KEBATOR-5789 format. One line per 10 residues: number of its first residue (from 1); for each residue x, y, z of C-alpha. Coordinates in steps of 0.1 Angstrom, whole numbers, padded with zeros to 4 digits, m for minus. Example, Ala and Ser with C-alpha at 12.3 -4.5 7.8 and 13.67 -1.06 7.14 Angstrom:
1 = 0123,m0045,0078 ~ 0137,m0011,0071
# end
This chain:
1 = 0000,0000,0000 ~ 0011,0036,m0006 ~ 0021,0060,0022 ~ m0011,0079,0017 ~ m0033,0049,0022 ~ m0013,0038,0052 ~ m0016,0073,0066 ~ m0054,0074,0061 ~ m0056,0040,0079 ~ m0035,0050,0109
11 = m0050,0085,0112 ~ m0085,0071,0108 ~ m0080,0044,0135 ~ m0063,0067,0160 ~ m0088,0096,0155 ~ m0117,0071,0159 ~ m0101,0059,0191 ~ m0097,0095,0204 ~ m0133,0104,0197 ~ m0146,0071,0212
21 = m0127,0077,0244 ~ m0141,0113,0246 ~ m0176,0100,0242 ~ m0172,0073,0268 ~ m0157,0097,0293 ~ m0180,0127,0287 ~ m0188,0147,0317 ~ m0218,0167,0330 ~ m0202,0187,0359 ~ m0174,0212,0363
31 = m0153,0191,0385 ~ m0150,0165,0358 ~ m0147,0191,0331 ~ m0118,0210,0347 ~ m0099,0185,0369 ~ m0113,0151,0357 ~ m0131,0146,0391 ~ m0096,0144,0407 ~ m0097,0106,0404 ~ m0071,0098,0378
41 = m0047,0070,0388 ~ m0010,0082,0392 ~ 0004,0060,0364 ~ m0024,0070,0339 ~ m0019,0107,0349 ~ 0018,0102,0342 ~ 0011,0090,0307 ~ m0013,0118,0301 ~ 0012,0144,0315 ~ 0039,0129,0292
51 = 0016,0132,0262 ~ 0005,0168,0272 ~ 0042,0177,0277 ~ 0056,0161,0246 ~ 0039,0184,0222 ~ 0047,0190,0185 ~ 0077,0208,0198 ~ 0091,0177,0214 ~ 0080,0152,0187 ~ 0084,0172,0155
61 = 0107,0201,0162 ~ 0132,0193,0190 ~ 0151,0166,0171 ~ 0150,0190,0141 ~ 0167,0217,0162 ~ 0193,0192,0174 ~ 0198,0181,0139 ~ 0203,0217,0126 ~ 0221,0232,0156 ~ 0241,0202,0168
71 = 0255,0207,0203 ~ 0235,0239,0209 ~ 0202,0221,0202 ~ 0207,0202,0235 ~ 0196,0233,0254 ~ 0160,0225,0245 ~ 0164,0189,0258 ~ 0181,0201,0290 ~ 0157,0230,0296 ~ 0125,0210,0292
81 = 0137,0180,0311 ~ 0152,0199,0339 ~ 0122,0221,0341 ~ 0099,0192,0346 ~ 0121,0180,0375 ~ 0119,0215,0390 ~ 0081,0215,0387 ~ 0077,0180,0402 ~ 0099,0186,0432 ~ 0094,0223,0439
91 = 0058,0232,0431 ~ 0035,0204,0421 ~ 0028,0188,0455 ~ 0021,0221,0471 ~ m0003,0232,0443 ~ m0021,0198,0446 ~ m0025,0203,0483 ~ m0040,0237,0476 ~ m0067,0218,0458 ~ m0083,0243,0433
101 = m0088,0240,0395 ~ m0063,0265,0379 ~ m0032,0285,0383 ~ m0051,0318,0383 ~ m0072,0302,0411 ~ m0041,0298,0432 ~ m0029,0333,0424 ~ m0063,0349,0432 ~ m0067,0331,0465 ~ m0031,0332,0477
111 = m0028,0370,0470 ~ m0065,0375,0479 ~ m0071,0397,0450 ~ m0093,0396,0419 ~ m0069,0421,0403 ~ m0041,0395,0407 ~ m0066,0368,0394 ~ m0073,0388,0363 ~ m0036,0394,0356 ~ m0030,0357,0360
121 = m0059,0349,0336 ~ m0044,0373,0310 ~ m0010,0357,0314 ~ m0025,0322,0311 ~ m0045,0330,0280 ~ m0015,0348,0263 ~ 0009,0320,0271 ~ m0015,0293,0260 ~ m0023,0309,0227 ~ 0014,0314,0220
131 = 0020,0277,0227 ~ m0010,0264,0208 ~ 0002,0283,0176 ~ 0031,0258,0174 ~ 0008,0228,0179 ~ m0015,0239,0151 ~ 0014,0245,0128 ~ 0026,0209,0135 ~ m0008,0195,0126 ~ m0008,0215,0094
141 = 0026,0202,0084 ~ 0017,0166,0090 ~ m0015,0168,0070 ~ 0001,0188,0043 ~ 0027,0161,0035 ~ 0011,0128,0043 ~ m0025,0134,0033 ~ m0014,0157,0004 ~ m0037,0185,0013 ~ m0031,0222,0018
151 = m0015,0231,0051 ~ m0046,0253,0060 ~ m0069,0223,0054 ~ m0048,0202,0077 ~ m0051,0229,0104 ~ m0089,0230,0100 ~ m0092,0192,0104 ~ m0070,0193,0135 ~ m0091,0221,0150 ~ m0123,0202,0144
161 = m0110,0170,0161 ~ m0097,0189,0191 ~ m0129,0209,0195 ~ m0150,0177,0196 ~ m0132,0158,0223 ~ m0122,0188,0244 ~ m0157,0201,0246 ~ m0173,0167,0250 ~ m0152,0152,0277 ~ m0134,0182,0293
171 = m0103,0173,0313 ~ m0116,0138,0320 ~ m0119,0130,0283 ~ m0087,0148,0275 ~ m0068,0128,0301 ~ m0078,0094,0289 ~ m0074,0105,0253 ~ m0039,0116,0261 ~ m0031,0082,0276 ~ m0039,0067,0242
181 = m0020,0095,0224 ~ 0011,0088,0245 ~ 0014,0052,0232 ~ 0008,0063,0196 ~ 0034,0090,0197 ~ 0061,0071,0216 ~ 0057,0041,0193 ~ 0059,0063,0163 ~ 0090,0080,0175 ~ 0110,0050,0186
191 = 0102,0027,0157 ~ 0120,0047,0130 ~ 0148,0056,0154 ~ 0155,0019,0160 ~ 0152,0010,0123 ~ 0176,0039,0112 ~ 0201,0031,0139 ~ 0202,m0005,0127 ~ 0206,0007,0091 ~ 0234,0032,0097
201 = 0253,0016,0126 ~ 0242,m0020,0130 ~ 0229,m0015,0165 ~ 0192,m0014,0175 ~ 0197,0010,0204 ~ 0197,0046,0190 ~ 0216,0060,0219 ~ 0245,0036,0213 ~ 0242,0041,0176 ~ 0248,0078,0180
211 = 0283,0070,0193 ~ 0290,0041,0169 ~ 0308,0036,0136 ~ 0289,0039,0103 ~ 0284,0004,0087 ~ 0311,m0003,0061 ~ 0329,0031,0065 ~ 0351,0026,0096 ~ 0342,0062,0107 ~ 0323,0073,0137
221 = 0289,0088,0129 ~ 0297,0121,0147 ~ 0332,0123,0132 ~ 0316,0120,0097 ~ 0291,0147,0105 ~ 0318,0170,0117 ~ 0338,0164,0085 ~ 0307,0170,0063 ~ 0300,0203,0082 ~ 0336,0214,0077
231 = 0334,0207,0040 ~ 0302,0227,0036 ~ 0313,0256,0057 ~ 0291,0250,0088 ~ 0305,0251,0123 ~ 0313,0217,0138 ~ 0283,0196,0147 ~ 0297,0187,0181 ~ 0314,0220,0189 ~ 0299,0239,0219
241 = 0287,0275,0217 ~ 0292,0279,0180 ~ 0278,0307,0157 ~ 0250,0328,0172 ~ 0245,0303,0201 ~ 0271,0316,0225 ~ 0274,0305,0261 ~ 0251,0332,0274 ~ 0223,0325,0250 ~ 0225,0288,0256
251 = 0224,0293,0293 ~ 0195,0318,0291 ~ 0173,0296,0268 ~ 0180,0266,0290 ~ 0170,0285,0322 ~ 0140,0301,0306 ~ 0127,0267,0295 ~ 0133,0253,0330 ~ 0115,0281,0348 ~ 0089,0283,0321
261 = 0081,0246,0325 ~ 0075,0251,0362 ~ 0051,0279,0354 ~ 0031,0264,0325 ~ m0006,0263,0334 ~ m0015,0234,0312 ~ 0012,0212,0328 ~ 0005,0224,0364 ~ m0032,0216,0361 ~ m0024,0179,0355
271 = m0014,0176,0391 ~ m0049,0187,0401 ~ m0064,0157,0385 ~ m0051,0130,0409 ~ m0066,0119,0442 ~ m0040,0133,0467 ~ m0005,0147,0472 ~ 0011,0113,0472 ~ m0005,0105,0438 ~ 0008,0139,0425
281 = 0043,0129,0434 ~ 0040,0094,0418 ~ 0024,0108,0387 ~ 0055,0131,0384 ~ 0078,0101,0386 ~ 0058,0082,0360 ~ 0056,0112,0337 ~ 0094,0117,0338 ~ 0100,0081,0331 ~ 0076,0081,0301
291 = 0091,0114,0288 ~ 0126,0100,0290 ~ 0119,0074,0263 ~ 0116,0102,0237 ~ 0140,0128,0251 ~ 0169,0103,0253 ~ 0163,0093,0217 ~ 0159,0127,0202 ~ 0197,0135,0198 ~ 0202,0102,0180
301 = 0173,0107,0155 ~ 0185,0143,0149 ~ 0221,0132,0141 ~ 0208,0103,0119 ~ 0186,0127,0099 ~ 0213,0153,0095 ~ 0237,0128,0081 ~ 0212,0112,0058 ~ 0200,0146,0045 ~ 0235,0162,0038
311 = 0250,0130,0024 ~ 0219,0123,0003 ~ 0212,0157,m0012 ~ 0243,0181,m0014 ~ 0257,0182,m0049 ~ 0230,0162,m0065 ~ 0215,0171,m0099 ~ 0177,0174,m0104 ~ 0177,0139,m0119 ~ 0197,0124,m0090
321 = 0174,0138,m0062 ~ 0156,0112,m0042 ~ 0119,0108,m0043 ~ 0114,0120,m0007 ~ 0129,0154,m0016 ~ 0102,0159,m0043 ~ 0075,0147,m0019 ~ 0084,0173,0007 ~ 0092,0200,m0019 ~ 0055,0200,m0029
331 = 0047,0212,0007 ~ 0070,0242,0003 ~ 0088,0231,0035 ~ 0121,0221,0018 ~ 0137,0244,m0007 ~ 0171,0246,m0023 ~ 0186,0267,m0051 ~ 0215,0253,m0072 ~ 0248,0272,m0073 ~ 0248,0277,m0110
341 = 0260,0243,m0121 ~ 0227,0225,m0119 ~ 0235,0209,m0085 ~ 0220,0216,m0052 ~ 0242,0235,m0028 ~ 0238,0238,0009 ~ 0266,0257,0027 ~ 0271,0275,0059 ~ 0274,0308,0040 ~ 0240,0303,0023
351 = 0219,0299,0054 ~ 0226,0317,0086 ~ 0212,0305,0120 ~ 0196,0339,0125 ~ 0172,0348,0097 ~ 0181,0385,0091 ~ 0153,0395,0068 ~ 0127,0377,0089 ~ 0141,0393,0121 ~ 0143,0427,0107
361 = 0107,0427,0098 ~ 0114,0430,0060 ~ 0098,0396,0056 ~ 0072,0387,0082 ~ 0056,0354,0091 ~ 0024,0362,0071 ~ 0044,0371,0040 ~ 0065,0339,0043 ~ 0033,0318,0046 ~ 0019,0335,0015
371 = 0051,0330,m0005 ~ 0052,0293,0005 ~ 0015,0289,m0006 ~ 0022,0306,m0039 ~ 0053,0284,m0044 ~ 0032,0252,m0038 ~ 0008,0264,m0065 ~ 0037,0269,m0088 ~ 0050,0234,m0082 ~ 0016,0220,m0090
381 = 0014,0239,m0122 ~ m0013,0264,m0110 ~ m0010,0295,m0132 ~ m0017,0317,m0102 ~ 0014,0304,m0084 ~ 0050,0318,m0085 ~ 0085,0305,m0080 ~ 0093,0316,m0044 ~ 0128,0301,m0043 ~ 0147,0333,m0049
391 = 0128,0353,m0023 ~ 0129,0326,0004 ~ 0165,0319,m0002 ~ 0173,0356,0003 ~ 0154,0354,0036 ~ 0177,0326,0048 ~ 0149,0300,0043 ~ 0166,0279,0017 ~ 0171,0243,0028 ~ 0148,0222,0049
401 = 0123,0236,0074 ~ 0135,0224,0108 ~ 0100,0211,0116 ~ 0102,0184,0088 ~ 0133,0166,0100 ~ 0117,0139,0122 ~ 0087,0135,0098 ~ 0110,0131,0068 ~ 0136,0109,0084 ~ 0119,0076,0077
411 = 0116,0086,0040 ~ 0153,0097,0039 ~ 0162,0062,0052 ~ 0139,0044,0028 ~ 0119,0027,0055 ~ 0086,0009,0050 ~ 0055,0029,0041 ~ 0037,0018,0072 ~ 0065,0033,0094 ~ 0063,0066,0075
421 = 0025,0067,0081 ~ 0030,0057,0118 ~ 0053,0087,0123 ~ 0026,0110,0108 ~ 0000,0096,0132 ~ 0025,0101,0161 ~ 0031,0137,0151 ~ m0006,0144,0151 ~ m0010,0127,0185 ~ 0017,0149,0200
431 = 0003,0181,0186 ~ m0034,0174,0194 ~ m0027,0161,0229 ~ m0010,0194,0239 ~ m0034,0216,0220 ~ m0064,0201,0239 ~ m0047,0208,0272 ~ m0040,0243,0263 ~ m0075,0250,0251 ~ m0089,0237,0284
441 = m0066,0261,0302 ~ m0080,0290,0282 ~ m0115,0278,0288 ~ m0110,0273,0326 ~ m0092,0307,0329 ~ m0122,0325,0314 ~ m0151,0304,0325 ~ m0140,0295,0360 ~ m0117,0323,0371 ~ m0135,0352,0354
451 = m0171,0342,0348 ~ m0177,0321,0380 ~ m0153,0335,0405 ~ m0159,0372,0396 ~ m0188,0379,0373 ~ m0215,0353,0384 ~ m0206,0334,0416 ~ m0242,0320,0417 ~ m0238,0304,0383 ~ m0252,0268,0381
461 = m0232,0238,0369 ~ m0250,0239,0336 ~ m0242,0276,0330 ~ m0206,0271,0339 ~ m0202,0241,0316 ~ m0219,0260,0288 ~ m0196,0290,0292 ~ m0166,0267,0293 ~ m0176,0250,0261 ~ m0183,0282,0243
471 = m0149,0296,0253 ~ m0132,0265,0239 ~ m0151,0270,0206 ~ m0139,0306,0203 ~ m0103,0296,0214 ~ m0101,0268,0189 ~ m0109,0292,0160 ~ m0082,0316,0172 ~ m0058,0286,0175 ~ m0065,0277,0139
481 = m0057,0312,0127 ~ m0024,0312,0147 ~ m0016,0278,0131 ~ m0020,0292,0096 ~ 0001,0323,0104 ~ 0025,0312,0131 ~ 0052,0337,0144 ~ 0080,0311,0138 ~ 0089,0274,0136 ~ 0073,0251,0162
491 = 0101,0250,0188 ~ 0108,0287,0185 ~ 0071,0296,0191 ~ 0070,0271,0221 ~ 0102,0286,0235 ~ 0085,0320,0235 ~ 0056,0306,0255 ~ 0080,0291,0280 ~ 0098,0325,0284 ~ 0064,0342,0290
501 = 0056,0316,0317 ~ 0090,0320,0334 ~ 0085,0358,0334 ~ 0050,0358,0348 ~ 0039,0327,0368 ~ 0071,0312,0381 ~ 0081,0340,0406 ~ 0044,0345,0417 ~ 0040,0307,0424 ~ 0074,0303,0441
511 = 0070,0333,0463 ~ 0033,0325,0469 ~ 0043,0291,0484 ~ 0075,0299,0502 ~ 0070,0335,0514 ~ 0044,0346,0539 ~ 0055,0383,0535 ~ 0048,0389,0498 ~ 0014,0406,0494 ~ m0011,0414,0467
521 = 0003,0445,0449 ~ 0040,0435,0448 ~ 0031,0401,0432 ~ 0006,0416,0408 ~ 0029,0444,0396 ~ 0058,0419,0394 ~ 0037,0397,0370 ~ 0028,0427,0349 ~ 0064,0439,0347 ~ 0078,0405,0339
531 = 0054,0394,0311 ~ 0052,0430,0298 ~ 0089,0433,0293 ~ 0092,0397,0278 ~ 0063,0400,0254 ~ 0075,0434,0242 ~ 0110,0422,0236 ~ 0098,0391,0217 ~ 0074,0410,0195 ~ 0099,0437,0189
541 = 0126,0412,0179 ~ 0103,0392,0156 ~ 0082,0419,0140 ~ 0099,0452,0149 ~ 0135,0446,0137 ~ 0150,0451,0172 ~ 0185,0439,0178 ~ 0193,0417,0208 ~ 0200,0448,0229 ~ 0199,0432,0263
551 = 0234,0417,0267 ~ 0230,0401,0232 ~ 0202,0377,0245 ~ 0179,0365,0218 ~ 0141,0364,0221 ~ 0140,0327,0230 ~ 0160,0333,0262 ~ 0148,0367,0272 ~ 0123,0352,0296 ~ 0151,0349,0321
561 = 0155,0386,0323 ~ 0117,0390,0325 ~ 0118,0365,0354 ~ 0145,0385,0372 ~ 0125,0417,0367 ~ 0094,0400,0382 ~ 0114,0388,0412 ~ 0131,0422,0415 ~ 0098,0442,0414 ~ 0080,0419,0437
571 = 0107,0417,0464 ~ 0116,0454,0460 ~ 0080,0465,0466 ~ 0072,0440,0494 ~ 0086,0462,0522 ~ 0063,0491,0512 ~ 0031,0471,0512 ~ 0013,0453,0541 ~ 0018,0416,0546 ~ m0011,0392,0538
581 = m0037,0388,0566 ~ m0037,0360,0590 ~ m0061,0338,0569 ~ m0037,0338,0540 ~ m0007,0331,0561 ~ m0024,0302,0577 ~ m0033,0289,0542 ~ 0004,0292,0532 ~ 0016,0272,0563 ~ m0011,0245,0557
591 = 0001,0241,0521 ~ 0037,0237,0533 ~ 0028,0211,0560 ~ 0041,0176,0553 ~ 0017,0152,0537 ~ m0006,0137,0564 ~ m0005,0168,0586 ~ m0035,0182,0569 ~ m0060,0175,0541 ~ m0059,0189,0506
601 = m0075,0223,0507 ~ m0105,0238,0490 ~ m0104,0272,0508 ~ m0120,0302,0493 ~ m0103,0333,0507 ~ m0114,0355,0479 ~ m0146,0368,0495 ~ m0129,0400,0506 ~ m0107,0403,0475 ~ m0104,0436,0459
# end
């Protein structure tokens, strides 16, 4: 069977399973809708958390970044993994003992302020929409290639599926759907990695294959990659802190991803779905174990794909190009100009790591999307299309889109059609699992924290559920638009979301748990200052042509500075404002008591909030 038929088969089976699970786990109350009735077993919650966590950025884009950046790409792996450990040990058990539905709920009650609650809602919505843009782009990429439809149509299909099972089952349906999605995505990631490792190095363990000799060549894989990079004018694949990724930027991006992980609302809410604090700790253990299967394999698949791509394409004539290149060329996501002699050329001088025209605002995200769409028409013979290769090459966009590396690697290696289709189903599972969690965060932030907690505290269960589902409907439309016109590639967009979370939520949550002295206004103004600075810097860098004027730090790592600003403003203003009242201080001490010393809380201290 062809790749397309296999893909239809796998996608049809998995999507049917997701919708069936959503129907069987549908809910009729807000407790089930927002926190799955707080009855999910720890190991199941660990799988769901892993699926929620391993988004399109992890499945599709992280290995692509490692493949492109080499050593520097490890900052994403270190930041996201380390951040999860930080969340599991430092924050999750305390937040679970607090016992509410959302992060804005914690902020509003801990700081006893509806103003703080509203600021937290705005932060949660802004972060979630930034994050979901990357997921929808991932969905569009998968559909575009493997079902041979327009990227936009792929986004529409993904939006429709997420809308159905997110609105029908709420957090309960999403959780059990994510359990199924975990097994789809991890099987889809490991299967080609094992097959390619066997093919290139003769070992079935990708991690060992990464440090092994290439079959029949007597040369280590990484040594061969370094040699190819040197021949083509790229920096060494294994050299640390090369090019634009100096030590400071690698450190800042890693730290921003770590702190951002510990402040991401869609990850934190997963710890509200289990029965008690002990289950929260165990679900963190299981999630980290399940996550490690993919994260420890990503460097290997990135290196395998880099070798296969450079060795298989550079210097080839049009007639010599492999079939997979033409398959992906039709999507507009891989693009090379020849160097005048009829052969493809891919050199370090041709493509810089920093996309100058894109960064300067001379060629924005919407323009790039339009040019790619016109180029696809041109490839298909549509008279309304145009050859976009010259324009995109001038913008530094020649070569492969980083987001196709994992998806294209089975084709590069000539693996069986069913493996190629399985990878497509895995990419969709990764993107949709995270998108559904993010949409629920948006829904709960508006329907629970604004509508119920502030506007209409007397709202019935039916009214609250209706508002929650309507908000998801609106949010999913906006998510689709962001997927069609994303502000960057998947991992870049996701890194922005992590930076925003680090700059807003992380200081407020840490100080809210571990300091009884920090009051309402210092925390609120700190969140505003942190996310305001970070968002301005990111938007200015991407759309306004700003240089990296803060110590040379790029927009993906600027969340660290925003986080420090938040801490500085909060702690600097604390002496000038009164401490929280006795009720809040007792709440803090109860949260920090060892497990067994007190029950999980469901305390509403917002009655006197401003």
